[in-house]
C-alpha positions in Angstrom: 52.7 41.8 115.5 49.9 40.0 113.7 47.1 38.9 116.1 45.1 35.8 115.6 41.4 35.1 115.5 40.6 32.9 118.5 37.6 30.6 118.6 37.0 29.3 122.1 34.7 26.2 122.4 33.9 24.8 125.8 33.2 21.1 126.3 31.1 20.9 129.5 31.3 17.2 130.5 35.1 17.5 131.1 35.1 21.3 131.6 37.7 21.6 128.8 38.4 24.7 126.7 39.2 23.8 123.1 40.7 26.5 120.8 40.9 27.1 117.1 43.5 29.8 116.4 43.7 31.3 113.0 45.7 33.8 110.9 43.0 36.3 109.7 44.9 36.9 106.4 45.8 33.4 105.1 43.1 31.5 107.0 45.8 29.0 108.2 45.0 27.8 111.7 45.7 25.3 114.5 43.5 23.4 116.9 44.6 23.3 120.6 43.5 20.6 123.1 40.6 18.9 121.3 38.1 16.6 122.9 36.8 13.2 121.8 33.6 12.3 123.7 33.6 9.2 125.9 30.8 7.6 127.9 32.3 5.4 130.6 29.0 3.7 131.4 28.8 2.4 127.8 32.6 2.3 127.0 31.5 4.4 124.0 33.5 6.9 122.0 31.7 9.5 119.9 32.7 12.6 118.0 30.1 15.3 118.6 32.6 17.7 120.2 35.2 17.1 117.5 32.6 17.4 114.7 31.6 20.8 116.2 35.2 21.9 115.7 35.1 20.7 112.1 32.0 22.7 111.5 33.6 25.9 112.7 36.7 25.1 110.5 34.5 24.5 107.5 32.3 27.6 108.1 35.4 29.9 108.4 37.3 28.2 105.5 40.4 27.5 107.6 43.3 25.2 106.6 44.5 23.5 109.7 48.3 23.1 109.9 48.6 21.6 113.4 46.5 19.8 115.9 48.3 20.8 119.1 48.4 19.2 122.5 49.6 21.0 125.6 50.2 17.6 127.3 48.8 14.1 127.7 45.5 14.9 129.4 44.3 12.7 132.3 40.7 13.9 132.2 39.5 13.6 128.6 40.3 11.8 125.4 42.0 13.7 122.7 40.4 14.0 119.2 43.9 14.4 117.7 43.9 11.4 115.3 40.2 11.7 114.5 40.6 15.3 113.5 43.8 14.6 111.6 42.2 11.9 109.5 39.0 13.9 108.8 41.0 17.0 107.9 43.3 15.0 105.6 40.3 14.0 103.5 38.7 17.5 103.6 41.9 19.5 102.9 43.9 17.0 100.9 46.7 17.4 103.3 47.2 15.9 106.8 47.8 18.4 109.6 50.6 17.5 112.0 49.8 16.5 115.6 52.2 18.4 117.8 53.3 18.1 121.4 56.5 18.8 123.6 59.7 16.8 123.0 59.5 15.3 126.5 56.4 13.3 125.7 58.4 10.1 125.1 59.3 9.7 128.7 55.6 10.1 129.6 54.6 7.5 127.0 57.1 5.0 128.3 55.9 5.4 131.8 52.2 4.9 131.1 52.8 2.3 128.4 54.5 0.2 131.0 51.8 0.8 133.5 49.0 -0.3 131.1 50.9 -2.9 129.1 50.9 -1.1 125.8 53.4 -2.2 123.2 55.9 0.3 121.9 54.6 -0.2 118.4 51.3 1.5 119.5 52.8 4.7 120.8 56.2 5.2 119.2 56.0 7.9 116.7 52.4 8.6 117.5 52.9 12.3 117.2 54.2 14.1 114.1 55.9 17.2 115.6 57.9 17.2 118.8 58.5 20.8 119.8 61.7 21.9 121.5 61.7 24.5 124.3 61.0 28.0 122.9 60.8 26.6 119.4 59.2 29.0 116.9 56.7 28.0 114.3 54.4 29.8 111.9 50.7 29.8 111.2 50.4 31.7 108.0 51.7 35.1 109.0 51.3 34.4 112.7 54.3 33.7 114.9 54.0 31.0 117.5 56.3 29.8 120.2 56.3 26.5 122.2 56.9 27.3 125.9 58.0 24.5 128.2 55.8 24.9 131.3 56.4 21.9 133.6 54.7 21.3 136.9 51.3 19.8 136.2 53.2 17.3 134.0 56.9 17.2 133.1 56.3 17.5 129.4 53.7 20.3 129.6 53.8 23.0 126.9 52.0 26.3 126.4 51.7 27.9 122.9 52.3 31.7 122.6 50.6 33.1 119.5 50.7 36.8 119.2 49.9 38.3 122.6 48.0 35.2 123.7 49.3 32.1 125.6 47.3 28.9 125.5 48.7 27.5 128.7 46.8 24.2 129.1 46.8 23.2 132.8 49.7 25.5 133.9 47.4 28.2 135.2 43.6 28.4 135.8 41.4 31.5 136.0 41.9 33.7 139.1 39.1 32.3 141.2 40.1 28.7 140.4 43.9 29.1 140.8 46.2 26.3 139.8 46.3 22.7 138.6 47.3 19.7 140.7 50.9 18.6 140.7 50.6 15.0 142.0 50.6 13.1 138.8 53.8 11.1 138.0 56.5 13.6 137.1 54.5 16.5 138.5 56.3 19.1 140.6 54.9 22.0 142.5 58.2 23.9 142.5 58.4 23.5 138.8 54.8 24.8 138.4 55.5 27.8 140.5 58.5 28.7 138.2 56.4 28.0 135.1 53.7 30.4 136.3 56.4 33.1 137.0 57.4 32.7 133.3 53.8 33.4 132.3 53.3 36.3 134.7 56.5 38.0 133.5 54.8 38.7 130.1 53.2 42.1 129.5 50.2 42.6 131.6 47.8 43.0 128.6 48.7 39.5 127.3 45.8 37.0 127.5 46.3 33.6 129.3 43.9 31.1 127.8 43.4 28.2 130.2 42.8 24.5 129.5 39.9 24.1 131.8 37.5 26.2 133.8 35.5 25.3 136.9 33.4 28.3 137.9 32.9 28.4 141.6 29.2 29.2 141.4 27.2 29.9 144.6 25.6 33.1 145.5 28.6 35.3 144.9 30.7 33.1 142.6 31.0 33.2 138.8 28.7 30.7 137.1 29.8 30.7 133.5 33.1 29.4 132.1 35.6 32.0 130.9 38.4 31.2 128.4 41.1 33.7 129.5 42.2 36.4 131.9 45.0 38.8 131.3 48.4 38.6 132.9 47.5 41.7 134.9 44.3 40.0 136.2 46.4 36.9 137.3 49.0 39.0 139.0 46.4 40.9 141.1 43.7 38.2 141.7 44.9 34.6 141.3 44.0 33.0 144.6 47.0 30.7 144.6 49.7 32.6 142.7 49.0 36.3 142.7 51.9 38.8 143.0 53.7 38.4 146.3 53.0 34.6 146.8 56.3 32.9 147.6 57.4 29.6 146.2 57.4 28.1 149.7 53.9 29.2 150.3 52.6 27.9 147.1 54.4 24.5 147.3 53.2 23.9 150.9 49.6 24.7 150.0 49.7 22.7 146.7 51.1 19.6 148.3 48.6 19.7 151.1 45.7 20.2 148.7 46.9 17.5 146.3 47.2 14.9 149.0 43.4 14.9 149.4 42.4 14.9 145.7 40.7 11.9 144.1 42.0 10.7 140.6 40.2 12.2 137.6 37.2 10.1 136.6 38.6 9.2 133.2 42.3 8.9 134.1 42.9 5.4 133.0 41.0 5.7 129.7 42.5 9.1 128.9 46.2 8.2 129.5 46.1 5.0 127.5 44.3 6.8 124.6 46.3 10.0 124.7 49.8 8.6 124.7 48.8 7.2 121.3 47.8 10.7 120.2 44.2 9.6 120.0 44.8 6.5 117.8 42.4 3.6 118.6 44.0 0.6 120.3 44.7 -2.3 118.0 41.9 -4.8 117.6 42.1 -8.2 119.3 41.6 -11.4 117.3 37.9 -11.2 118.3 37.6 -7.7 116.9 37.4 -5.7 120.1 39.5 -2.7 121.0 40.5 -2.7 124.7 41.5 -0.2 127.3 42.9 -1.7 130.6 41.7 -0.8 134.1 43.9 -1.5 137.1 42.4 -4.0 139.5 42.8 -3.4 143.2 42.4 -6.2 145.7 41.7 -5.4 149.3 41.5 -7.8 152.2 41.6 -10.9 150.0 44.5 -13.4 149.6 45.1 -16.4 147.3 
């Protein structure tokens, strides 16, 4: 089995791991879960993080075939369309933006919530992966794994002996992702994790985020992966012997007290478009909608 070169690039403002995964022989590669920078105090999008990915790609001489998403993220904006357009110019060929086939139901749900026309999200992605669909990156073999729970459409990407699992599983001292978003399901997440932990113990599980616990005895630096064996022995929510009932009970109790992610409204509207900018108004502005809550006031 051919093993990839993996570049792991941490984006600290949203605690997101971004990955460039490359075939060492052909230099074909993919980008997984890219970040476009966003400053909510200025409503300003910028591309420092994405340009850093482009610098690594240029330095290594990679040809990017896919810009892959594990799911529609609720905590950061994707750089999918930005990278696609930049790479089309650099490479002379546009990489495909890929995601799981169930994305359309997620797009419909959030388009309705935020008043986004179908024309702005329909066909936003180029490749809609089926469950367990195989794909190639040069001489590398990849597989799209359906890992629902955090979201219903969630995918992981198995490439060689590595799985890029998005928000399906976090590092052992962080545990697991929330399941309270629309379509989330703690039982489904438990079963998805069992799929991951049934892989050989030397396989690496690359996570989508890391939140080091810190403190006097805690880990302070972000880590991109732990092995299946590490997770089985040490994961504080899902280690070997944890029953589905135990996990679901704990996860539901925990989720009931969590605040929404800071960038949830901006991220969802942007990401169901695969990172395409909203259409301009007649005045030339591009708008994202924020829900207005009214408390104790009646008209």
